[in-house]
VEXVOKE-524807 format. One line per 5 residues: number of its first residue (from 1); their letters; for each residue x, y, z of N, C-alpha, C. Coordinates in Angstrom, 1 decimal, always signed. Example, Ala and Ser with C-alpha at 12.3 -4.5 7.8 and 13.67 -1.06 7.14 Angstrom:
1> as> +13.2 -5.7 +7.8 +12.3 -4.5 +7.8 +13.2 -3.3 +7.8 ~ +12.8 -2.2 +7.1 +13.7 -1.1 +7.1 +12.9 +0.0 +7.9
! end
This chain:
1> xxxxx> -10.7 +14.2 +6.4 -11.3 +15.6 +6.6 -10.3 +15.8 +8.1 ~ -9.3 +16.9 +8.1 -9.1 +16.8 +9.2 -10.4 +17.6 +10.3 ~ -9.7 +17.5 +11.6 -10.8 +17.6 +12.6 -10.3 +19.3 +13.7 ~ -11.5 +19.6 +14.6 -10.7 +20.5 +14.8 -11.5 +20.7 +16.1 ~ -11.0 +20.1 +17.3 -11.9 +19.7 +18.7 -12.4 +20.8 +19.2
6> xxxxx> -11.1 +22.2 +19.1 -10.7 +23.0 +20.1 -12.2 +24.2 +19.6 ~ -12.3 +24.3 +18.0 -13.9 +24.7 +17.6 -14.9 +24.4 +18.1 ~ -14.9 +22.9 +17.8 -16.1 +22.0 +18.3 -16.8 +22.7 +19.7 ~ -15.6 +23.0 +20.5 -16.3 +23.5 +22.2 -16.3 +24.9 +21.6 ~ -15.7 +25.2 +20.8 -16.1 +26.9 +20.4 -17.5 +27.0 +20.2
11> xxxxx> -18.1 +26.1 +19.1 -19.4 +26.2 +18.6 -20.4 +25.6 +20.2 ~ -20.1 +24.7 +20.4 -20.9 +24.5 +21.6 -20.6 +25.6 +22.9 ~ -19.9 +26.0 +23.2 -20.1 +27.1 +24.4 -21.4 +28.5 +23.6 ~ -21.0 +28.9 +22.2 -21.5 +29.4 +22.0 -23.3 +29.6 +21.8 ~ -23.8 +28.0 +21.5 -25.1 +27.7 +21.4 -25.3 +27.4 +22.7
16> xxxxx> -24.5 +27.5 +23.6 -25.0 +27.0 +25.2 -25.3 +28.5 +25.7 ~ -24.9 +30.0 +25.3 -24.7 +31.3 +25.5 -25.9 +31.7 +25.2 ~ -26.0 +31.5 +23.9 -26.9 +32.2 +22.9 -28.0 +31.7 +22.7 ~ -28.8 +30.4 +23.4 -29.1 +29.4 +22.7 -30.4 +30.2 +21.8 ~ -31.5 +31.1 +22.3 -32.6 +32.1 +22.2 -32.3 +32.3 +20.6
21> xxxxx> -30.5 +32.8 +20.2 -30.9 +33.1 +19.4 -30.5 +32.1 +17.8 ~ -29.5 +31.1 +18.5 -28.4 +30.6 +18.0 -29.4 +29.4 +17.3 ~ -30.7 +28.9 +18.2 -30.7 +27.5 +17.7 -32.3 +28.1 +17.0 ~ -32.4 +27.6 +15.3 -33.3 +28.3 +14.8 -34.8 +27.4 +14.8 ~ -34.5 +26.5 +16.1 -35.9 +25.2 +16.0 -36.5 +24.7 +14.1
26> xxxxx> -35.6 +24.6 +14.0 -35.5 +23.9 +12.5 -34.5 +22.7 +12.6 ~ -35.1 +21.8 +11.5 -34.2 +20.6 +11.1 -33.9 +20.1 +9.9 ~ -32.8 +19.4 +9.2 -32.5 +19.1 +8.1 -32.1 +17.9 +7.8 ~ -32.7 +17.6 +6.8 -32.8 +15.7 +6.9 -31.5 +15.3 +6.3 ~ -30.6 +14.4 +6.8 -29.7 +13.7 +5.8 -29.8 +11.9 +6.2
31> xxxxx> -29.0 +11.8 +5.4 -28.9 +10.0 +5.8 -27.7 +9.5 +6.1 ~ -27.9 +9.3 +7.9 -25.8 +9.0 +8.3 -26.5 +7.2 +8.5 ~ -25.5 +6.3 +8.2 -25.6 +4.8 +8.4 -27.0 +4.3 +7.7 ~ -27.5 +4.7 +6.8 -28.6 +4.5 +5.9 -29.7 +4.5 +6.4 ~ -29.7 +5.4 +7.4 -31.0 +5.9 +8.2 -31.3 +7.4 +8.0
36> xxxxx> -32.4 +8.0 +7.8 -32.7 +9.3 +7.4 -32.7 +9.9 +9.4 ~ -32.0 +11.3 +9.1 -31.3 +11.4 +10.5 -31.9 +13.0 +10.6 ~ -32.7 +14.0 +11.7 -33.1 +15.3 +11.6 -32.0 +15.9 +12.5 ~ -31.0 +16.8 +11.4 -30.3 +17.8 +12.3 -30.4 +19.1 +12.7 ~ -30.2 +19.6 +14.1 -30.9 +20.5 +14.1 -29.8 +21.6 +13.6
41> xxxxx> -30.5 +22.7 +13.9 -30.1 +23.8 +13.1 -29.7 +25.1 +13.6 ~ -28.8 +25.9 +13.6 -28.5 +26.8 +14.1 -28.1 +27.8 +13.3 ~ -27.8 +29.4 +14.5 -27.3 +30.7 +13.6 -26.1 +30.5 +14.4 ~ -25.1 +30.5 +13.3 -23.6 +30.7 +13.9 -22.7 +31.7 +13.0 ~ -21.9 +32.2 +14.0 -20.9 +33.5 +13.8 -20.2 +33.0 +12.9
46> xxxxx> -19.2 +33.8 +11.9 -18.8 +33.3 +10.4 -17.2 +33.0 +10.8 ~ -16.9 +33.2 +12.3 -15.5 +32.8 +12.4 -15.8 +31.4 +13.3 ~ -16.7 +31.2 +13.4 -16.8 +29.4 +13.7 -17.1 +28.7 +12.6 ~ -16.8 +29.1 +11.5 -17.1 +28.0 +10.1 -15.9 +28.0 +9.6 ~ -15.5 +27.3 +9.0 -14.1 +26.8 +7.8 -14.9 +26.1 +6.6
51> xxxxx> -13.5 +26.5 +5.3 -14.1 +25.8 +4.2 -13.2 +24.6 +4.5 ~ -14.0 +23.5 +3.5 -13.9 +22.3 +3.2 -13.1 +21.9 +1.7 ~ -11.6 +21.9 +2.1 -10.7 +21.8 +1.4 -10.9 +20.3 +0.3 ~ -11.8 +19.7 +1.1 -12.2 +18.7 +0.3 -13.4 +18.4 -0.9 ~ -13.9 +20.0 -0.7 -15.3 +19.4 -1.6 -15.1 +19.2 -2.7
56> xxxxx> -16.2 +18.7 -3.3 -15.7 +18.1 -4.8 -16.2 +18.7 -5.9 ~ -17.2 +19.6 -5.6 -17.9 +20.4 -6.9 -16.3 +21.2 -7.1 ~ -15.1 +21.5 -6.3 -14.1 +22.3 -7.1 -13.1 +21.4 -6.7 ~ -13.0 +20.6 -6.9 -11.9 +19.2 -6.8 -10.6 +19.8 -8.2 ~ -10.7 +20.6 -9.1 -10.0 +20.6 -9.6 -9.5 +21.7 -9.6
61> xxxxx> -10.3 +22.4 -9.0 -9.3 +24.1 -8.4 -8.7 +23.4 -7.3 ~ -8.9 +22.9 -6.9 -7.9 +22.6 -5.4 -6.8 +22.3 -6.1 ~ -6.9 +21.1 -7.0 -5.6 +20.5 -7.1 -5.1 +21.5 -8.0 ~ -5.5 +22.6 -8.2 -4.5 +23.4 -9.0 -3.4 +24.1 -7.9 ~ -4.2 +24.9 -6.9 -3.7 +25.6 -6.0 -3.8 +25.1 -4.9
66> xxxxx> -3.2 +23.8 -4.9 -2.1 +22.5 -3.9 -0.7 +22.7 -5.4 ~ -1.3 +22.1 -6.3 +0.2 +22.3 -7.0 +1.0 +23.7 -6.8 ~ +0.4 +24.6 -6.6 +1.0 +26.0 -6.3 +1.3 +26.4 -5.3 ~ +0.9 +25.9 -3.9 +0.7 +26.4 -2.5 +1.0 +25.0 -1.6 ~ +1.3 +24.0 -2.1 +1.3 +22.8 -0.9 -0.2 +22.7 -0.5
71> xxxxx> -0.2 +21.4 +0.4 -1.7 +21.2 +0.9 -2.2 +22.2 +1.7 ~ -2.8 +22.5 +1.4 -4.1 +23.5 +1.9 -4.8 +23.4 +3.6 ~ -4.6 +23.9 +4.4 -4.6 +23.8 +5.5 -6.0 +24.9 +6.0 ~ -7.6 +25.1 +5.9 -7.9 +26.2 +5.6 -8.4 +26.7 +7.4 ~ -7.7 +25.9 +8.4 -7.6 +26.9 +9.5 -6.5 +27.9 +9.6
76> xxxxx> -5.4 +27.8 +8.8 -4.4 +28.9 +8.3 -4.9 +30.2 +7.5 ~ -5.0 +31.1 +8.1 -5.5 +32.7 +7.3 -5.1 +32.5 +5.6 ~ -4.1 +32.5 +5.7 -3.1 +32.5 +3.8 -3.6 +31.5 +3.2 ~ -4.1 +29.8 +4.0 -5.0 +29.1 +3.1 -6.2 +29.5 +2.7 ~ -7.2 +29.8 +3.8 -8.3 +30.2 +3.7 -8.6 +31.1 +3.1
81> xxxxx> -8.0 +32.5 +2.4 -7.7 +33.3 +1.7 -7.8 +32.9 +0.3 ~ -6.5 +32.3 +0.2 -6.5 +31.2 -1.1 -7.8 +30.5 -1.7 ~ -8.2 +30.0 -1.0 -9.6 +29.2 -1.0 -10.8 +30.2 -1.5 ~ -10.9 +31.0 -0.5 -11.8 +31.8 -0.6 -11.8 +32.6 -2.3 ~ -10.6 +33.3 -2.7 -11.0 +33.7 -3.7 -11.1 +32.5 -4.8
86> xxxxx> -10.7 +31.6 -4.5 -11.0 +30.8 -5.5 -12.6 +30.2 -5.5 ~ -13.5 +30.2 -4.9 -14.4 +30.0 -4.8 -15.4 +31.3 -5.4 ~ -15.1 +32.5 -4.9 -15.6 +33.8 -5.4 -15.3 +34.3 -7.0 ~ -14.0 +33.3 -7.4 -13.7 +33.7 -8.9 -14.0 +32.6 -9.5 ~ -14.5 +31.5 -8.9 -14.9 +30.4 -10.1 -16.0 +30.4 -11.0
91> xxxxx> -17.0 +31.1 -10.9 -18.0 +31.6 -11.5 -18.6 +32.8 -10.9 ~ -18.0 +34.0 -11.6 -18.2 +35.3 -11.3 -19.7 +35.4 -11.2 ~ -20.3 +35.2 -12.5 -21.7 +35.5 -12.4 -22.4 +34.9 -11.2 ~ -22.2 +33.4 -10.9 -22.8 +32.8 -10.0 -22.6 +33.4 -8.6 ~ -21.5 +34.1 -8.7 -21.0 +34.7 -7.4 -22.1 +36.1 -7.3
96> xxxxx> -21.7 +36.8 -7.9 -23.0 +37.9 -8.4 -24.1 +37.6 -7.9 ~ -24.7 +36.7 -8.6 -26.1 +36.0 -8.6 -26.3 +35.9 -7.4 ~ -25.5 +35.2 -6.1 -25.5 +34.5 -5.2 -25.7 +35.7 -3.9 ~ -24.4 +36.6 -4.3 -24.4 +38.1 -3.3 -25.8 +38.9 -3.1 ~ -26.4 +38.9 -4.5 -27.7 +40.0 -4.8 -28.9 +39.3 -3.9
101> xxxxx> -28.8 +37.8 -3.9 -29.9 +37.1 -3.3 -29.9 +36.6 -2.1 ~ -28.5 +36.7 -1.3 -28.5 +36.7 +0.1 -28.9 +37.8 +0.4 ~ -28.5 +39.2 -0.6 -28.7 +40.7 +0.3 -30.5 +40.5 +0.2 ~ -30.6 +40.1 -1.0 -32.4 +41.1 -1.0 -33.1 +39.8 -0.1 ~ -33.1 +38.4 -0.5 -33.9 +37.6 +0.2 -33.3 +36.6 +1.1
106> xxxxx> -32.0 +36.8 +1.7 -31.5 +36.4 +2.8 -31.2 +34.9 +2.3 ~ -31.2 +33.9 +3.9 -30.6 +32.4 +3.6 -31.9 +32.0 +3.5 ~ -31.9 +31.2 +2.4 -33.0 +30.6 +2.0 -33.2 +28.9 +2.3 ~ -31.9 +28.5 +2.1 -31.1 +27.3 +2.4 -30.2 +27.2 +3.7 ~ -30.0 +25.9 +4.1 -29.5 +25.8 +5.4 -28.1 +25.0 +4.8
111> xxxxx> -27.3 +25.6 +5.4 -25.6 +25.1 +5.2 -25.2 +23.5 +5.8 ~ -24.8 +23.1 +5.7 -24.3 +21.9 +6.4 -22.7 +21.5 +6.9 ~ -22.5 +21.2 +8.0 -21.6 +21.6 +9.0 -21.0 +20.1 +9.5 ~ -19.7 +20.0 +9.6 -19.1 +19.0 +10.3 -19.8 +19.4 +12.1 ~ -19.1 +18.8 +12.9 -19.4 +18.8 +14.3 -18.3 +20.4 +14.7
116> xxxxx> -17.7 +19.8 +13.7 -16.5 +20.8 +14.3 -16.5 +22.2 +13.0 ~ -17.6 +22.5 +12.7 -17.3 +23.9 +11.8 -17.1 +23.7 +10.5 ~ -16.4 +22.7 +10.1 -16.4 +22.5 +8.4 -17.2 +21.9 +7.7 ~ -17.5 +23.2 +6.7 -18.9 +23.3 +6.0 -18.4 +22.4 +4.7 ~ -19.5 +21.1 +5.0 -20.0 +20.5 +3.6 -20.5 +20.8 +2.3
121> xxxxx> -21.8 +21.6 +2.8 -22.3 +21.9 +1.9 -22.7 +23.1 +2.1 ~ -21.9 +24.3 +1.6 -22.4 +26.1 +1.8 -21.1 +26.8 +1.4 ~ -20.0 +26.6 +0.8 -19.0 +26.9 +1.0 -19.0 +28.1 +0.1 ~ -19.7 +28.1 -1.1 -19.2 +29.5 -2.2 -20.7 +30.2 -1.1 ~ -21.9 +30.3 -0.8 -22.6 +30.6 +0.1 -21.2 +31.7 +1.2
126> xxxxx> -20.6 +30.8 +2.0 -20.3 +31.3 +3.3 -18.9 +32.3 +2.7 ~ -18.5 +32.3 +1.6 -16.8 +32.9 +1.0 -17.7 +34.5 +0.3 ~ -18.9 +33.9 +0.2 -19.7 +35.8 -0.1 -20.0 +36.2 +1.1 ~ -20.6 +35.3 +2.3 -20.6 +36.1 +3.3 -19.3 +36.7 +4.0 ~ -18.8 +36.2 +3.9 -17.3 +36.6 +4.6 -16.7 +38.3 +3.6
131> xxxxx> -16.6 +37.7 +2.3 -16.0 +39.1 +1.6 -16.7 +40.1 +1.1 ~ -18.1 +39.5 +0.8 -18.7 +40.7 +0.2 -20.1 +41.5 +1.0 ~ -20.8 +40.4 +2.1 -21.5 +41.4 +2.9 -21.5 +41.5 +4.3 ~ -20.6 +40.9 +4.9 -20.1 +41.0 +6.4 -19.5 +42.2 +6.2 ~ -19.6 +43.1 +7.6 -19.3 +44.0 +7.9 -19.6 +45.6 +7.4
136> xxxxx> -21.0 +45.5 +6.5 -22.1 +46.7 +6.2 -23.4 +46.6 +6.7 ~ -23.1 +46.5 +7.8 -24.4 +46.7 +8.8 -25.5 +45.9 +8.8 ~ -25.6 +44.8 +8.3 -26.7 +44.0 +8.1 -26.6 +42.6 +8.7 ~ -26.9 +42.6 +10.0 -26.6 +41.6 +11.3 -26.7 +40.0 +10.6 ~ -27.6 +39.8 +10.4 -27.5 +38.8 +9.5 -26.9 +38.0 +8.4
141> xxxxx> -25.9 +39.4 +7.9 -24.8 +38.7 +7.5 -23.4 +38.8 +8.3 ~ -23.3 +38.6 +9.4 -22.3 +38.1 +10.0 -22.5 +37.0 +10.7 ~ -24.0 +35.9 +10.2 -23.8 +34.5 +10.5 -24.4 +33.5 +9.6 ~ -24.1 +32.8 +9.6 -24.8 +31.2 +8.4 -25.6 +30.6 +9.2 ~ -26.6 +30.0 +8.2 -27.4 +29.3 +9.5 -27.2 +27.8 +8.6
146> xxxxx> -27.0 +27.1 +9.6 -26.5 +25.8 +9.2 -27.0 +24.5 +9.8 ~ -26.8 +23.7 +9.0 -27.3 +21.8 +10.2 -25.7 +21.6 +10.7 ~ -26.3 +21.0 +11.5 -24.4 +20.6 +12.1 -24.7 +19.2 +12.5 ~ -23.9 +18.2 +12.2 -23.5 +16.7 +12.1 -23.2 +16.6 +13.4 ~ -23.4 +15.4 +14.0 -22.9 +15.1 +15.2 -21.6 +14.4 +15.6
151> xxxxx> -20.5 +14.2 +16.6 -19.7 +13.9 +16.5 -19.3 +12.3 +15.5 ~ -18.1 +12.3 +15.6 -17.9 +11.0 +14.8 -18.5 +10.1 +13.8 ~ -18.9 +11.2 +12.8 -20.0 +11.0 +11.8 -18.9 +10.1 +10.7 ~ -18.8 +8.9 +10.2 -17.5 +8.3 +9.5 -17.9 +9.6 +8.1 ~ -16.3 +9.0 +7.5 -16.1 +10.3 +6.6 -16.9 +9.8 +5.0
156> xxxxx> -17.5 +8.0 +5.5 -18.0 +7.7 +3.9 -19.8 +7.8 +4.2 ~ -20.3 +8.8 +5.5 -21.5 +9.4 +5.8 -21.4 +10.6 +5.5 ~ -20.3 +11.6 +5.2 -19.9 +12.7 +5.2 -19.6 +13.2 +3.2 ~ -19.0 +12.0 +2.7 -18.9 +11.8 +1.0 -20.6 +11.9 +0.7 ~ -21.6 +11.2 +1.5 -22.8 +10.8 +1.0 -23.6 +11.9 +1.0
161> xxxxx> -23.5 +12.2 +2.1 -24.7 +14.0 +2.2 -23.9 +14.7 +1.6 ~ -22.7 +15.3 +1.1 -22.4 +15.9 +0.1 -23.3 +15.5 -1.5 ~ -23.1 +14.2 -1.7 -23.2 +13.8 -2.7 -24.8 +13.8 -3.4 ~ -25.6 +13.9 -2.1 -26.9 +13.8 -2.3 -27.4 +15.3 -2.5 ~ -26.8 +16.4 -1.4 -27.0 +17.6 -1.4 -26.4 +18.3 -3.2
166> xxxxx> -24.9 +17.8 -3.1 -24.9 +18.5 -5.1 -24.5 +17.8 -5.9 ~ -24.8 +16.8 -6.2 -24.7 +16.1 -7.1 -26.0 +15.0 -7.5 ~ -26.9 +14.9 -7.1 -27.5 +13.7 -7.0 -28.4 +14.4 -8.4 ~ -28.6 +13.4 -9.3 -29.3 +13.8 -10.3 -30.4 +15.1 -10.8 ~ -31.4 +14.6 -9.8 -32.3 +15.7 -9.9 -31.9 +17.3 -8.6
171> xxxxx> -30.8 +17.3 -8.2 -30.6 +18.2 -8.3 -29.7 +19.3 -9.4 ~ -29.2 +19.0 -10.0 -29.2 +19.8 -11.1 -28.1 +20.6 -10.6 ~ -27.2 +21.0 -10.0 -25.9 +22.0 -9.4 -24.9 +22.0 -10.6 ~ -23.7 +22.8 -10.2 -23.2 +23.3 -11.0 -21.5 +22.8 -10.7 ~ -21.1 +20.9 -10.6 -20.6 +20.2 -10.8 -20.1 +20.4 -11.9
176> xxxxx> -18.3 +21.0 -12.4 -18.1 +21.0 -14.1 -17.7 +18.9 -14.2 ~ -17.9 +19.0 -15.5 -17.7 +17.4 -15.9 -16.5 +16.9 -15.0 ~ -15.0 +17.8 -14.8 -14.2 +17.2 -14.4 -14.4 +16.8 -13.3 ~ -14.5 +17.6 -12.1 -14.9 +17.6 -10.8 -16.2 +16.7 -10.4 ~ -16.5 +16.3 -11.7 -17.9 +15.3 -11.2 -16.9 +14.1 -11.3
181> xxxxx> -15.8 +14.0 -12.5 -15.4 +12.8 -12.2 -14.2 +12.4 -11.2 ~ -13.8 +13.7 -10.9 -12.7 +13.6 -9.4 -14.1 +12.8 -8.1 ~ -15.1 +13.2 -8.2 -15.9 +13.1 -7.1 -16.2 +11.9 -7.1 ~ -16.8 +11.5 -8.3 -16.8 +9.9 -8.1 -15.6 +8.9 -7.9 ~ -14.6 +9.0 -8.4 -13.3 +9.0 -7.6 -12.9 +8.7 -6.2
186> xxxxx> -12.9 +10.3 -5.9 -13.1 +9.7 -4.0 -13.6 +9.0 -3.5 ~ -15.1 +8.8 -4.3 -15.8 +8.6 -3.5 -15.4 +7.0 -3.4 ~ -15.2 +6.8 -4.2 -14.7 +4.8 -4.3 -13.5 +4.2 -3.8 ~ -12.2 +5.8 -3.7 -11.5 +5.7 -2.8 -11.6 +5.6 -1.5 ~ -12.7 +6.6 -1.2 -13.1 +6.3 +0.4 -13.9 +4.7 +1.0
191> xxxxx> -14.0 +3.7 +0.0 -14.5 +2.8 +0.3 -15.7 +2.2 -0.5 ~ -16.2 +3.6 -0.8 -17.2 +3.2 -1.2 -17.6 +2.4 -3.0 ~ -18.8 +1.5 -3.1 -19.1 +0.7 -4.2 -19.4 +1.1 -4.8 ~ -19.1 +1.3 -6.5 -19.9 +1.8 -7.8 -21.2 +1.5 -7.2 ~ -21.8 +0.3 -6.9 -23.4 +0.9 -6.6 -24.4 +1.5 -5.7
196> xxxxx> -22.8 +1.8 -4.7 -23.3 +2.7 -3.5 -23.4 +3.9 -3.9 ~ -22.0 +4.2 -5.0 -22.6 +5.9 -5.8 -23.6 +5.9 -6.4 ~ -23.5 +4.9 -7.0 -24.9 +5.2 -8.0 -26.4 +5.2 -7.7 ~ -26.6 +4.9 -7.1 -27.7 +4.3 -5.9 -28.0 +5.8 -5.3 ~ -26.9 +6.4 -4.9 -26.9 +7.9 -3.9 -27.0 +9.2 -4.5
201> xxxxx> -26.8 +8.8 -5.9 -26.9 +10.2 -6.9 -28.0 +10.3 -8.0 ~ -28.3 +8.9 -8.2 -29.7 +8.4 -8.8 -28.9 +8.2 -10.3 ~ -27.6 +7.5 -10.1 -27.2 +7.1 -11.9 -27.4 +5.7 -11.5 ~ -27.1 +5.2 -12.9 -26.9 +3.9 -12.9 -25.3 +3.2 -12.6 ~ -25.2 +2.5 -12.8 -24.0 +1.8 -12.3 -23.2 +1.6 -13.5
206> xxxxx> -23.5 +1.6 -14.8 -23.0 +1.7 -16.2 -22.5 +2.7 -16.1 ~ -23.6 +3.8 -16.0 -22.7 +5.3 -15.9 -21.7 +5.7 -15.1 ~ -21.7 +5.1 -14.1 -20.7 +5.5 -12.7 -19.0 +4.8 -13.6 ~ -19.4 +3.4 -14.0 -18.5 +3.1 -14.3 -17.6 +3.5 -15.8 ~ -18.5 +4.3 -16.7 -18.3 +5.0 -17.7 -17.4 +5.9 -17.2
211> xxxxx> -17.7 +6.7 -16.2 -16.9 +7.5 -16.2 -15.8 +7.8 -15.1 ~ -15.4 +6.3 -14.4 -14.2 +6.2 -14.0 -13.6 +5.5 -15.3 ~ -14.0 +5.4 -16.2 -13.0 +4.8 -16.9 -12.4 +6.4 -18.0 ~ -13.3 +6.7 -18.0 -13.2 +8.3 -18.6 -12.2 +8.8 -18.0 ~ -12.1 +8.9 -16.6 -11.3 +9.6 -15.9 -9.9 +8.9 -15.7
216> xxxxx> -9.7 +7.9 -16.3 -8.8 +6.8 -16.4 -7.8 +7.5 -17.8 ~ -8.9 +7.5 -18.6 -8.2 +8.0 -20.1 -7.6 +9.3 -20.0 ~ -8.3 +10.5 -19.0 -7.5 +11.5 -18.7 -6.7 +11.6 -18.3 ~ -6.5 +10.5 -17.1 -5.1 +10.4 -16.5 -3.7 +9.8 -16.9 ~ -4.3 +8.9 -17.9 -3.6 +8.4 -18.9 -2.4 +9.4 -19.9
221> xxxxx> -3.6 +9.9 -20.4 -3.1 +11.2 -21.2 -2.8 +12.3 -20.3 ~ -2.8 +12.6 -19.0 -2.0 +13.7 -18.1 -1.0 +13.0 -18.0 ~ -0.8 +11.7 -17.7 +0.9 +11.6 -17.5 +1.9 +11.1 -18.9 ~ +1.0 +11.3 -19.7 +1.9 +11.5 -21.1 +2.8 +12.2 -21.2 ~ +1.8 +13.8 -21.2 +1.8 +14.9 -21.1 +3.2 +15.8 -20.2
226> xxxxx> +3.0 +14.3 -18.7 +3.8 +15.0 -18.2 +3.5 +15.8 -17.2 ~ +1.8 +15.8 -16.6 +1.6 +17.0 -16.6 +0.2 +16.2 -15.5 ~ +0.5 +15.5 -14.2 -0.2 +15.0 -13.9 -1.2 +16.1 -12.8 ~ -2.3 +15.6 -12.9 -3.6 +16.2 -11.6 -3.4 +17.6 -12.3 ~ -3.0 +18.2 -13.9 -3.5 +19.2 -14.4 -4.9 +19.1 -15.4
231> xxxxx> -5.7 +19.1 -14.5 -6.6 +18.8 -15.0 -7.3 +20.3 -15.8 ~ -6.9 +21.2 -15.5 -6.7 +22.2 -16.8 -6.7 +22.3 -18.2 ~ -5.8 +21.2 -18.3 -5.6 +20.7 -19.6 -6.5 +20.2 -20.5 ~ -7.4 +19.7 -19.3 -8.4 +18.8 -20.2 -9.9 +19.2 -19.8 ~ -9.9 +20.6 -19.3 -11.5 +21.3 -18.9 -12.3 +21.1 -20.2
236> xxxxx> -11.6 +21.8 -20.8 -12.9 +21.8 -21.9 -13.1 +20.5 -23.1 ~ -12.2 +19.3 -22.9 -11.7 +18.4 -23.7 -12.5 +16.9 -23.1 ~ -13.3 +17.3 -22.1 -13.8 +15.3 -21.5 -14.4 +15.2 -22.1 ~ -15.6 +15.5 -23.1 -16.6 +15.3 -23.7 -15.5 +14.2 -24.6 ~ -14.5 +14.7 -25.3 -13.4 +14.1 -26.4 -12.9 +13.0 -26.0
241> xxxxx> -12.9 +12.9 -24.6 -12.6 +11.8 -24.1 -13.7 +10.7 -24.2 ~ -14.8 +11.5 -23.3 -16.0 +10.6 -23.7 -16.4 +9.6 -24.9 ~ -16.1 +10.3 -26.2 -15.9 +9.8 -27.2 -15.4 +8.7 -27.1 ~ -14.0 +8.8 -27.0 -13.1 +8.0 -27.2 -13.4 +6.5 -26.2 ~ -13.5 +6.8 -25.1 -14.2 +5.8 -23.9 -15.1 +5.0 -24.8
246> xxxxx> -16.1 +5.5 -25.4 -17.2 +5.1 -26.0 -16.7 +4.4 -27.5 ~ -15.6 +4.5 -27.9 -15.4 +3.7 -29.3 -14.9 +2.4 -28.5 ~ -13.6 +3.1 -27.5 -12.9 +1.6 -26.7 -13.8 +0.7 -25.8 ~ -15.1 +1.1 -25.4 -15.8 +0.2 -25.3 -16.7 -0.9 -26.4 ~ -17.0 -0.2 -27.2 -17.7 -0.6 -28.5 -16.7 -2.0 -29.0
251> xxxxx> -15.2 -1.4 -29.0 -14.4 -2.6 -29.6 -13.9 -3.5 -29.0 ~ -14.2 -3.5 -27.3 -14.2 -4.4 -26.5 -15.4 -5.2 -26.2 ~ -16.9 -4.8 -26.7 -17.6 -5.1 -26.7 -17.4 -6.5 -28.2 ~ -17.1 -5.7 -29.0 -16.7 -6.7 -30.3 -16.4 -8.1 -30.8 ~ -14.9 -7.8 -29.5 -13.9 -8.4 -28.9 -14.4 -9.4 -28.4
256> xxxx> -15.1 -9.2 -27.3 -15.8 -10.8 -26.4 -17.2 -11.4 -27.6 ~ -17.6 -10.6 -28.3 -18.6 -11.7 -29.1 -17.8 -12.1 -30.4 ~ -16.5 -12.3 -30.5 -15.7 -13.2 -31.0 -15.4 -14.3 -30.4 ~ -15.4 -13.9 -29.3 -14.1 -15.2 -28.9 -15.7 -16.1 -27.4
! end
């Protein structure tokens, strides 16, 4: 993940200057280096916050944007606009519900940000606040309530926090089937072991291994189609690849028994 020390200083200055309204005197618990840590929660202006182009919940959609526009930099306004448009259009019904909920009930859940303002959990919420609610007379919609990570948190810990908040079995949030596979792969590529991934999200090691093998099959298919990373081609077919994987595994197990 990119870093933005200038924005970290901007956040520090805002908190120091407006401590009485910025500090919500509450905390959010996350796990860092295997230990539960309480993060301070702040009410920060929207212009202090940036989208996370590595958000696993929208991995497939980010890949599509990158094929069309190159590597995304959420600090550039034109790229931030592309990310925001994608977030809003990804699930229009969910977006409309979130807009109404924020307007009627306020912010009931804290987002989580890096020390320098990249949103780890709450990107869609940020997009709704920025595009649909900000500038309409309600001061609460000019800010987002977020828990702020300390400096120099390791990338693996950030990934684990995202997994726990968005993808754990008990969370039941809206990772699509392809994005789930891509996020698990990203975790493995970032150095997490399969047992670590499984333990973080409450799945079995066998389930994680099956998902990784399913993604391997999908990638082989996309390479055959000469469409690498174009996961839109298989978005509705992931279950079929799961069936193919189960057939392949059964054949492999049968072969092992013979020898």
